[in-house]
VOGU-3710 file (C-alpha; in Angstrom, 3 decimals, decimal comma):
1> msqpdilifl> 32,115/-102,032/-24,166  34,823/-100,148/-26,068  33,832/-96,767/-27,463  30,892/-97,679/-29,730  29,532/-95,709/-32,644  26,351/-94,019/-31,396  23,511/-92,699/-33,541  20,416/-90,929/-32,218  17,595/-90,494/-34,725  15,574/-87,534/-33,418
11> sdqhsgsvmg> 12,269/-86,798/-35,134  9,897/-83,940/-34,321  6,450/-84,208/-32,751  6,075/-88,000/-32,720  3,697/-89,170/-30,012  4,957/-92,219/-28,152  1,613/-93,971/-28,640  1,638/-93,874/-32,464  3,763/-96,916/-33,320  2,825/-100,494/-34,058
21> cagadidtpn> 5,009/-101,613/-31,153  3,054/-99,221/-28,898  -0,268/-100,812/-29,840  -1,441/-98,409/-32,556  -3,016/-99,628/-35,794  -0,149/-98,357/-37,932  2,533/-99,931/-40,115  5,920/-99,191/-38,521  7,991/-102,306/-39,327  11,352/-100,697/-38,595
31> ldaiaregvi> 10,393/-99,305/-35,199  8,720/-102,606/-34,385  11,960/-104,426/-35,290  13,985/-102,145/-33,001  11,544/-102,920/-30,169  11,904/-106,670/-30,791  15,682/-106,570/-31,099  16,301/-104,050/-28,323  14,576/-102,092/-25,562  11,455/-99,939/-25,727
41> fdnaytpcpl> 10,583/-97,463/-22,971  6,807/-97,259/-22,668  6,780/-94,235/-20,362  9,341/-91,772/-21,708  8,562/-88,059/-21,357  9,750/-84,771/-22,750  11,162/-82,164/-20,314  9,022/-79,597/-22,147  6,231/-80,159/-24,707  7,692/-77,604/-27,125
51> cvparmsfvs> 10,506/-77,939/-29,685  13,320/-75,578/-28,671  13,085/-76,017/-24,884  12,925/-79,810/-25,272  15,916/-79,886/-27,620  18,032/-77,591/-25,469  17,269/-79,903/-22,548  18,139/-82,924/-24,711  21,648/-81,693/-25,529  22,381/-80,140/-22,115
61> gllpshtgvy> 20,739/-82,734/-19,870  19,120/-79,842/-17,970  15,491/-78,976/-17,251  14,092/-75,755/-18,758  14,197/-74,221/-15,272  17,976/-74,763/-15,379  18,595/-73,719/-19,006  16,168/-70,771/-18,847  14,786/-71,849/-22,256  10,978/-72,151/-22,305
71> lnadtlsnit> 10,056/-70,703/-25,715  10,985/-71,344/-29,350  12,391/-67,822/-29,693  15,276/-68,637/-27,376  18,386/-70,776/-27,234  20,944/-72,416/-24,989  23,751/-70,252/-23,631  26,962/-70,910/-25,562  28,835/-71,314/-22,275  26,574/-74,193/-21,216
81> ptflhsmvaa> 28,346/-77,472/-22,036  26,351/-80,201/-23,762  26,923/-83,929/-23,827  28,516/-83,339/-27,249  31,347/-81,362/-25,635  32,011/-84,288/-23,290  32,018/-86,730/-26,193  34,516/-84,613/-28,157  36,802/-84,516/-25,115  36,561/-88,336/-24,978
91> gyetvligrm> 37,766/-88,659/-28,583  34,502/-88,803/-30,523  33,615/-87,035/-33,740  30,240/-85,396/-33,079  28,047/-84,844/-36,124  24,647/-83,195/-36,568  22,791/-84,195/-39,726  19,681/-82,053/-40,096  17,471/-80,407/-37,548  18,220/-79,274/-33,998
101> hfvgedqrhg> 16,480/-75,868/-33,839  19,439/-73,873/-32,542  18,884/-70,101/-32,700  21,634/-67,521/-33,149  25,258/-67,570/-34,226  26,184/-70,756/-32,349  24,755/-73,525/-34,517  27,011/-76,243/-33,083  26,865/-76,384/-29,260  29,435/-79,185/-29,254
111> fmkrlggeft> 28,837/-80,679/-32,717  32,081/-80,693/-34,698  30,279/-80,633/-38,041  26,803/-80,110/-39,412  25,326/-81,499/-42,627  22,020/-80,808/-44,350  21,061/-77,455/-42,871  18,191/-76,464/-40,558  14,496/-76,599/-41,419  13,412/-73,704/-39,202
121> pttwnrpeak> 14,949/-70,215/-38,991  18,367/-70,142/-37,314  18,388/-66,372/-36,843  16,698/-64,160/-34,264  14,838/-62,461/-37,122  12,373/-64,654/-39,010  13,124/-64,301/-42,751  9,438/-63,925/-43,697  9,999/-62,800/-47,302  12,482/-65,594/-47,975
131> mkefrgnyav> 10,199/-68,168/-46,394  7,329/-67,119/-48,657  9,696/-67,432/-51,592  10,886/-71,007/-50,955  7,986/-72,338/-48,846  5,003/-71,019/-50,802  1,804/-72,079/-49,019  3,879/-73,418/-46,122  5,502/-70,114/-45,135  3,149/-69,772/-42,153
141> pvwfasareg> 0,999/-72,845/-41,443  3,786/-75,104/-40,172  2,030/-75,011/-36,801  -1,106/-76,206/-35,031  -3,430/-73,897/-36,970  -2,680/-75,901/-40,128  -5,442/-78,209/-38,883  -7,870/-75,369/-39,680  -6,235/-73,856/-42,731  -6,711/-76,663/-45,203
151> migggescvt> -3,094/-77,788/-44,941  -4,079/-81,434/-44,539  -4,100/-84,275/-47,015  -2,140/-86,159/-49,649  0,699/-84,499/-51,501  4,151/-83,032/-51,053  5,338/-80,321/-48,709  8,559/-78,723/-47,585  8,589/-81,272/-44,753  8,518/-84,322/-47,018
161> fydrmiteta> 11,303/-82,928/-49,195  13,454/-81,887/-46,242  13,202/-85,251/-44,516  14,084/-87,153/-47,698  17,099/-84,900/-48,161  18,267/-85,424/-44,563  17,854/-89,186/-44,910  19,927/-89,216/-48,110  22,571/-87,003/-46,497  22,789/-89,323/-43,491
171> veylsqphdk> 23,046/-92,467/-45,627  25,787/-90,843/-47,714  27,766/-89,796/-44,634  27,445/-93,264/-43,113  28,801/-94,823/-46,316  32,111/-92,979/-45,877  35,116/-94,149/-43,801  35,474/-92,590/-40,336  38,561/-93,147/-38,234  37,173/-91,725/-35,011
181> pqcivvgtyg> 34,249/-93,247/-33,117  31,082/-91,475/-34,207  28,404/-89,740/-32,122  25,740/-88,745/-34,666  22,359/-87,068/-34,292  20,077/-87,295/-37,333  17,265/-84,726/-37,030  14,188/-84,827/-39,265  11,104/-82,577/-39,149  8,240/-85,043/-39,623
191> phfpyiatpe> 5,743/-86,051/-38,381  5,446/-82,397/-37,302  2,550/-80,630/-39,038  1,464/-79,593/-41,652  -0,393/-82,903/-41,814  0,566/-83,841/-45,382  1,809/-87,215/-46,598  2,303/-89,286/-49,729  -1,196/-89,677/-51,290  -1,169/-93,489/-51,382
201> iyekyksrvk> -0,268/-93,861/-47,709  -2,635/-91,059/-46,700  -5,564/-92,742/-48,492  -4,767/-96,023/-46,733  -5,218/-94,437/-43,312  -8,293/-92,346/-44,162  -10,414/-95,478/-43,881  -8,333/-96,986/-41,085  -8,012/-94,366/-38,343  -10,722/-93,776/-35,774
211> lpkdfrefpe> -11,581/-90,576/-33,964  -10,457/-90,466/-30,336  -13,308/-90,741/-27,848  -12,374/-87,392/-26,323  -12,058/-85,492/-29,583  -14,411/-82,761/-28,282  -13,915/-83,119/-24,532  -11,397/-80,726/-23,016  -11,081/-81,294/-19,235  -13,108/-78,759/-17,273
221> eladflgyrs> -10,470/-78,522/-14,537  -7,898/-77,127/-17,000  -10,190/-75,097/-19,261  -9,410/-71,855/-17,445  -5,710/-72,340/-18,201  -5,559/-74,110/-21,571  -9,067/-74,095/-23,002  -8,146/-71,854/-25,925  -6,061/-74,705/-27,366  -9,140/-76,844/-28,011
231> mhnteevaiq> -9,988/-76,313/-31,688  -13,268/-78,241/-32,127  -12,636/-79,342/-35,701  -15,271/-81,163/-37,695  -15,117/-84,964/-37,743  -14,035/-84,842/-41,388  -11,069/-82,555/-40,697  -10,125/-84,536/-37,599  -10,026/-87,801/-39,586  -7,972/-86,164/-42,336
241> amaayyamve> -5,446/-84,883/-39,800  -5,139/-88,287/-38,130  -4,783/-90,090/-41,444  -2,068/-87,732/-42,648  -0,223/-87,921/-39,315  -0,267/-91,724/-39,304  0,958/-91,686/-42,890  3,774/-89,299/-41,936  4,818/-91,630/-39,111  4,898/-94,557/-41,556
251> madgqigrvr> 7,053/-92,454/-43,904  9,362/-91,586/-41,004  9,608/-95,271/-40,152  11,000/-95,973/-43,613  13,590/-93,220/-43,179  14,572/-94,593/-39,760  15,033/-98,025/-41,323  17,316/-96,711/-44,067  19,516/-94,763/-41,642  19,686/-97,651/-39,195
261> kafhemaere> 20,773/-100,091/-41,927  23,496/-97,707/-43,145  24,648/-97,144/-39,545  24,973/-100,877/-38,897  26,955/-101,294/-42,106  29,322/-98,451/-41,162  30,019/-99,880/-37,709  30,675/-103,304/-39,203  33,096/-101,869/-41,785  34,977/-99,902/-39,145
271> grekvffyts> 35,046/-102,841/-36,731  33,395/-100,885/-33,917  30,481/-101,718/-31,671  27,274/-99,754/-32,174  24,238/-98,383/-30,351  21,202/-96,949/-32,156  18,522/-94,819/-30,466  15,221/-93,480/-31,726  13,287/-90,724/-29,987  11,412/-87,453/-30,548
281> dhgdmlghkg> 11,334/-84,070/-28,824  7,607/-84,193/-27,886  4,360/-85,609/-29,187  1,183/-84,396/-30,901  -2,298/-84,369/-29,364  -3,785/-85,110/-32,786  -7,308/-84,132/-31,823  -7,408/-85,733/-28,391  -9,387/-83,372/-26,143  -9,808/-81,144/-29,203
291> vygknvffen> -6,117/-80,180/-29,187  -3,590/-80,347/-32,030  0,154/-80,154/-31,613  1,897/-79,881/-28,259  2,185/-77,405/-25,313  0,134/-79,548/-22,921  1,050/-82,337/-20,491  -1,496/-84,892/-21,685  0,019/-88,182/-22,843  -0,147/-87,630/-26,597
301> saripllaeg> 1,801/-84,379/-26,218  4,219/-85,190/-23,365  5,004/-88,874/-23,921  7,637/-89,639/-26,543  8,979/-92,750/-28,255  12,291/-94,027/-26,887  13,899/-97,170/-28,266  17,460/-98,516/-28,179  19,221/-101,446/-29,814  22,773/-102,519/-30,547
311> dgivagrrvk> 25,756/-104,307/-29,089  25,368/-105,234/-25,439  21,647/-104,365/-25,393  19,152/-107,072/-24,464  16,416/-107,960/-26,930  12,684/-107,673/-26,418  12,564/-105,735/-23,151  9,728/-103,335/-22,371  10,499/-100,818/-19,634  7,499/-99,511/-17,706
321> dnvslldfap> 9,446/-97,161/-15,398  9,198/-93,427/-16,105  12,204/-91,989/-17,969  13,018/-88,723/-19,737  14,565/-87,180/-22,829  16,973/-85,660/-20,277  18,437/-89,132/-19,815  20,244/-89,060/-23,151  23,033/-86,805/-21,898  24,235/-89,066/-19,056
331> svcelggaek> 23,494/-92,237/-21,053  25,518/-91,274/-24,109  28,403/-90,020/-21,968  28,477/-93,316/-20,078  28,374/-95,321/-23,310  31,300/-93,354/-24,747  33,402/-93,221/-21,605  32,972/-89,437/-21,473  32,582/-87,180/-18,443  29,058/-87,100/-17,015
341> leefdgesll> 28,508/-83,595/-15,686  27,283/-83,480/-12,109  24,624/-80,919/-13,008  22,791/-83,277/-15,407  19,119/-83,538/-14,396  18,713/-86,824/-16,254  19,742/-90,324/-15,197  21,566/-92,957/-17,228  19,392/-95,447/-19,094  22,193/-98,008/-19,281
351> pylgenapen> 20,954/-100,103/-16,326  17,842/-100,855/-18,402  19,834/-101,947/-21,445  21,805/-104,771/-19,823  20,849/-108,153/-18,424  19,702/-107,104/-14,944  17,370/-104,141/-15,272  15,867/-102,326/-12,280  12,112/-102,597/-11,785  9,376/-100,387/-10,349
361> rervvvseey> 11,577/-97,415/-9,587  9,730/-94,535/-7,937  11,714/-91,895/-9,768  10,051/-88,534/-10,380  10,183/-87,392/-14,026  9,545/-83,680/-14,624  8,197/-81,691/-17,563  7,760/-77,892/-17,550  6,306/-75,170/-19,714  5,755/-71,414/-19,807
371> dkyidpkywe> 2,659/-70,210/-21,583  0,141/-67,381/-21,749  -3,452/-67,537/-20,555  -5,798/-66,279/-23,274  -9,081/-64,718/-22,149  -12,130/-66,683/-23,426  -13,398/-63,606/-25,298  -10,544/-64,239/-27,766  -11,243/-67,958/-28,227  -12,001/-67,754/-31,916
381> wpmkpeavkd> -9,997/-68,289/-35,065  -8,168/-66,392/-36,468  -7,093/-65,046/-33,077  -6,963/-61,269/-32,759  -3,586/-59,565/-32,099  -4,818/-58,140/-28,807  -5,322/-61,697/-27,492  -1,613/-62,059/-26,796  -1,279/-58,450/-25,662  -3,945/-59,016/-23,007
391> svpeygimlr> -2,689/-62,496/-22,048  -1,490/-63,478/-18,578  1,792/-65,430/-18,095  1,452/-68,865/-16,548  3,812/-71,663/-15,563  3,001/-75,346/-15,786  4,762/-78,369/-14,371  4,088/-82,097/-14,663  5,484/-84,701/-12,298  5,211/-88,374/-13,200
401> qgnwkyihye> 5,908/-90,809/-10,347  4,821/-94,433/-10,412  1,272/-94,546/-11,736  0,565/-90,914/-10,774  0,637/-87,910/-13,068  0,467/-84,600/-11,235  -0,080/-81,350/-13,148  0,143/-77,896/-11,590  -0,522/-74,571/-13,312  0,029/-71,185/-11,732
411> ridgkevdvl> -0,652/-67,771/-13,263  1,036/-64,492/-12,433  -2,363/-63,214/-11,248  -2,342/-65,874/-8,510  -4,812/-68,347/-9,987  -3,611/-71,964/-9,755  -4,848/-75,531/-10,141  -3,765/-79,038/-9,136  -4,707/-82,028/-11,267  -3,943/-85,683/-10,511
421> ydmendseet> -4,472/-88,599/-12,863  -4,190/-92,288/-11,958  -2,497/-93,499/-15,138  -2,844/-97,170/-14,255  -6,633/-97,022/-14,064  -7,299/-93,958/-16,237  -4,786/-93,969/-19,090  -6,936/-91,546/-21,124  -6,758/-88,896/-18,372  -10,466/-88,374/-17,973
431> vnvalqhpdv> -10,913/-88,110/-14,169  -9,089/-85,675/-11,876  -8,615/-87,565/-8,589  -6,773/-84,775/-6,736  -9,507/-84,446/-4,095  -9,529/-88,198/-3,436  -5,757/-88,335/-2,861  -4,722/-85,146/-1,029  -1,636/-86,844/0,440  -0,310/-87,676/-3,036
441> vealrekaka> -1,026/-84,144/-4,262  0,718/-82,612/-1,281  3,811/-84,790/-1,709  4,132/-84,090/-5,423  3,306/-80,406/-4,994  6,175/-80,178/-2,497  8,538/-81,742/-5,050  7,298/-79,294/-7,712  8,283/-76,321/-5,567  11,937/-76,940/-6,438
451> tnnvkalvrq> 11,364/-75,268/-9,815  8,060/-73,477/-9,301  8,589/-69,706/-8,955  6,286/-68,115/-11,465  7,177/-64,499/-10,620  10,915/-65,111/-11,063  10,211/-66,988/-14,295  8,152/-64,123/-15,716  10,974/-61,667/-14,924  13,478/-63,986/-16,567
461> qrtharnakl> 11,382/-64,400/-19,715  10,879/-60,640/-20,026  14,655/-60,265/-19,951  15,032/-62,946/-22,611  12,451/-61,183/-24,810  14,338/-57,896/-24,432  17,617/-59,637/-25,306  16,062/-61,190/-28,406  15,108/-57,716/-29,683  18,716/-56,568/-29,228
471> fqayekaidf> 19,998/-59,617/-31,121  17,487/-58,921/-33,897  18,716/-55,331/-34,202  22,318/-56,535/-34,369  21,541/-59,073/-37,130  19,824/-56,375/-39,183  22,722/-53,948/-38,683  25,309/-56,396/-40,031  22,980/-57,885/-42,688  23,398/-61,341/-41,165
481> gigemwtdnp> 21,125/-63,056/-43,715  19,280/-66,301/-42,985  22,129/-68,294/-41,461  22,102/-72,058/-42,002  18,424/-72,444/-42,843  17,539/-74,939/-45,583  16,195/-73,143/-48,672  16,147/-75,841/-51,385  12,452/-76,702/-51,205  11,377/-77,441/-54,813
491> pegrgkpqp> 8,247/-75,943/-56,393  6,343/-79,233/-55,855  6,717/-78,724/-52,102  4,969/-75,352/-52,041  1,398/-76,060/-53,117  -1,704/-77,178/-51,243  -2,488/-80,890/-50,721  -5,484/-82,889/-51,886  -7,880/-83,425/-48,914
//
């Protein structure tokens, strides 16, 4: 294949299970069409179930343990090359349209141009006053607590307006002539909470969605590490959140369809081949096990959608092997004839896209996170400030190999746990079979040791936190402003929704 135009549509917080083509009762005709006309990966995972770490791994092809980025208040070193740098060197024009969640002065990391602006703060200092001004009711609850703060229902929000704007910007850019081959990332914010969607679509799903069986059942084996994340919403609130989320995914599907159509038309006009990808940075638990949002390794949080279609890609293939968001870096470089860096932690997906795909590979796919253990005495909402002050750092790692999912958590105080799920026979992750399969646990635990050094990680993250304070002081001293953050949210996108 000659250098094709490549477009990656990257949403935020879309669980890989919430698509029609993944078996959910949801209307996603465009994603379903991509699955029919191309390849869908049924077991694709994020390298970290949190926005910034996942996205820095996406562009760099490196695990969080190799980027050092585990938290949202951090960013990729500007001397770490990304796959975009390789694509530029190969003759591509690299374009970011919308969201990527870069923090600090470097808002490119290999992108030659950026259109549409960023949804979240791009500076080390959060512009709280400005956010209240142009976000209104959404200045704070754009996070998991929105499930308890009444930010659920039918209406408009800053998210719906931002994503429409990014879609229009992408369609406009794709309508223009482009001499160079294009490597484009279109980044939207939905279906990330707040759970608010167009009223008509929201009402459709209110009577259609069903509560997950485990909506109040957080696993006992992990309660001492993650139990504070279980929110125990009422059934009414849980249904509202699910309905709004499903509606947001349907809205995103329409945006994906518009961008894909414009991309195909551009490639045809320019006489170049094309490859279109859809994926997300991580998923959303959406009430499963009482959890909303991400930050856990359960399927709804860690498994992401990954679909590909275009020239040279077979139609109608479902890939069961485990793959990763990390695989984009080597895959895109190979597609564009660019240099694949030897330090990439991902593997190319191209063998799956052609006629003779591999089967039943025993590859190990890794996801990591750094979190804080919150003492049960603080497990109430709103959480008291001293909860974080008294918290204990902990490191988590997930290894997915074959039908096994191994999860290990280790706290700085020495407490640790091993969990093993048999995903073939227990897809809902209800039974920890670690004691029944000690040989599997031992083998995967040995593999996990390659990145598992909780004491070194805690030291590293303390250094990063100190550095962030220095960067904040510098921004204030030079009156840096709010950087490239999007501020054009209209008044209609600032009020509360109708439940």
